[in-house]
VOPAGU-2260 file (C-alpha; in pm, 1 decimal, decimal comma):
REM VOPAGU-2260
SITE   aa  ch    i         X         Y         Z
SITE  UNK   A    0    1678,4    2538,9    4499,6
SITE  UNK   A    1    1702,4    2280,6    4268,2
SITE  UNK   A    2    1595,4    1944,4    4370,3
SITE  UNK   A    3    1901,7    1715,1    4312,2
SITE  UNK   A    4    1719,2    1377,6    4422,0
SITE  UNK   A    5    1482,0    1449,2    4149,6
SITE  UNK   A    6    1739,6    1499,8    3898,1
SITE  UNK   A    7    1916,4    1219,9    3980,0
SITE  UNK   A    8    1556,2    1018,0    3910,9
SITE  UNK   A    9    1563,6    1184,0    3534,2
SITE  UNK   A   10    1905,3    1095,9    3513,9
SITE  UNK   A   11    1865,7     724,6    3548,6
SITE  UNK   A   12    1913,9     536,3    3189,0
SITE  UNK   A   13    1512,1     339,9    3288,2
SITE  UNK   A   14    1324,7     686,7    3328,1
SITE  UNK   A   15    1158,1     807,3    2987,7
SITE  UNK   A   16     853,8    1001,7    3085,1
SITE  UNK   A   17     737,1    1160,3    3375,6
SITE  UNK   A   18     352,4    1211,1    3370,0
SITE  UNK   A   19     185,9    1521,6    3553,1
SITE  UNK   A   20    -183,5    1593,2    3623,0
SITE  UNK   A   21    -412,2    1904,6    3778,8
SITE  UNK   A   22    -321,0    2182,9    3503,3
SITE  UNK   A   23    -451,1    2487,2    3498,3
SITE  UNK   A   24    -409,7    2596,5    3127,9
SITE  UNK   A   25    -566,2    2553,0    2816,8
SITE  UNK   A   26    -412,0    2310,5    2562,0
SITE  UNK   A   27    -449,9    2541,1    2321,2
SITE  UNK   A   28    -245,8    2803,8    2429,1
SITE  UNK   A   29      38,4    2619,5    2569,3
SITE  UNK   A   30     341,0    2372,6    2541,6
SITE  UNK   A   31     194,8    2038,2    2737,8
SITE  UNK   A   32     497,3    1808,8    2635,6
SITE  UNK   A   33     870,6    1889,7    2653,8
SITE  UNK   A   34    1160,0    1658,6    2634,9
SITE  UNK   A   35    1482,5    1736,0    2852,9
SITE  UNK   A   36    1842,9    1757,2    2853,7
SITE  UNK   A   37    1847,6    1388,6    3003,6
SITE  UNK   A   38    1583,4    1229,2    2726,5
SITE  UNK   A   39    1275,9    1231,7    2971,4
SITE  UNK   A   40     950,7    1353,4    2872,5
SITE  UNK   A   41     781,0    1573,8    3074,4
SITE  UNK   A   42     367,0    1567,9    2987,0
SITE  UNK   A   43     102,2    1702,0    3137,1
SITE  UNK   A   44    -164,2    1460,4    3165,9
SITE  UNK   A   45    -488,2    1579,9    3400,8
SITE  UNK   A   46    -728,6    1292,9    3427,5
SITE  UNK   A   47    -982,8    1588,2    3290,4
SITE  UNK   A   48    -876,2    1923,4    3277,4
SITE  UNK   A   49   -1186,7    2126,1    3342,1
SITE  UNK   A   50   -1061,3    2432,0    3483,2
SITE  UNK   A   51   -1164,5    2701,9    3359,3
SITE  UNK   A   52    -897,2    2949,4    3183,6
SITE  UNK   A   53   -1003,6    3318,9    3123,0
SITE  UNK   A   54   -1312,1    3323,3    2936,8
SITE  UNK   A   55   -1259,0    3013,1    2762,8
SITE  UNK   A   56   -1322,2    2615,1    2909,7
SITE  UNK   A   57   -1250,4    2321,9    2721,8
SITE  UNK   A   58   -1296,2    1959,2    2910,4
SITE  UNK   A   59   -1062,9    1737,1    2768,1
SITE  UNK   A   60    -888,5    1436,6    2881,5
SITE  UNK   A   61    -575,5    1209,8    2809,7
SITE  UNK   A   62    -525,5     860,0    2680,4
SITE  UNK   A   63    -175,4     713,3    2732,3
SITE  UNK   A   64    -121,9     400,1    2547,6
SITE  UNK   A   65     224,8     206,9    2571,2
SITE  UNK   A   66     305,0     -30,2    2366,6
SITE  UNK   A   67     702,8    -165,4    2365,9
SITE  UNK   A   68     721,5    -197,3    1975,4
SITE  UNK   A   69     531,4     138,2    1904,6
SITE  UNK   A   70     612,6     351,6    2154,0
SITE  UNK   A   71     408,2     613,7    2349,9
SITE  UNK   A   72      90,6     748,7    2215,2
SITE  UNK   A   73    -120,8    1019,6    2420,5
SITE  UNK   A   74    -463,4    1142,6    2274,6
SITE  UNK   A   75    -618,5    1418,6    2410,4
SITE  UNK   A   76   -1016,6    1426,5    2391,2
SITE  UNK   A   77   -1237,3    1709,7    2377,6
SITE  UNK   A   78   -1531,7    1607,7    2563,4
SITE  UNK   A   79   -1763,6    1874,1    2414,8
SITE  UNK   A   80   -1689,5    1759,1    2055,9
SITE  UNK   A   81   -1690,6    1403,9    2135,7
SITE  UNK   A   82   -1354,2    1374,6    1899,3
SITE  UNK   A   83   -1000,9    1286,5    1972,6
SITE  UNK   A   84    -737,2    1616,8    1845,3
SITE  UNK   A   85    -488,8    1550,9    1673,9
SITE  UNK   A   86    -309,9    1854,6    1669,4
SITE  UNK   A   87    -285,1    1760,1    2090,4
SITE  UNK   A   88    -128,1    1435,3    2011,1
SITE  UNK   A   89     211,0    1315,6    2181,1
SITE  UNK   A   90     389,1    1027,9    2005,7
SITE  UNK   A   91     749,8     914,4    2104,7
SITE  UNK   A   92     975,6     565,1    2091,0
SITE  UNK   A   93    1015,3     328,6    2404,6
SITE  UNK   A   94    1365,4     315,7    2380,0
SITE  UNK   A   95    1493,4     -23,4    2512,2
SITE  UNK   A   96    1544,0      33,6    2889,4
SITE  UNK   A   97    1785,5    -250,8    2917,2
SITE  UNK   A   98    2136,0    -198,0    2712,5
SITE  UNK   A   99    2244,8    -476,9    2465,4
SITE  UNK   A  100    2579,8    -552,6    2506,4
């Protein structure tokens, strides 16, 4: 059954992104960000991804930076290598929440 109340929230003109945590997948094997029909970005942002998936286990965490001028930047830090993984970067503009007439 579809949750109509949540659909109303997502369709609101001021909603730009929905961040969710606690994933059970490896970022190398899945898509972790989508933009829905309302123009809202859905992004998996676990505090630390440490769930073992199959034989692979890559602990990572994501950092979200929100800047009114530069937009939203999501960076993924690989705990094993100590490096930010550019291939998992998510960037999108922060559209104005207030319409100008």
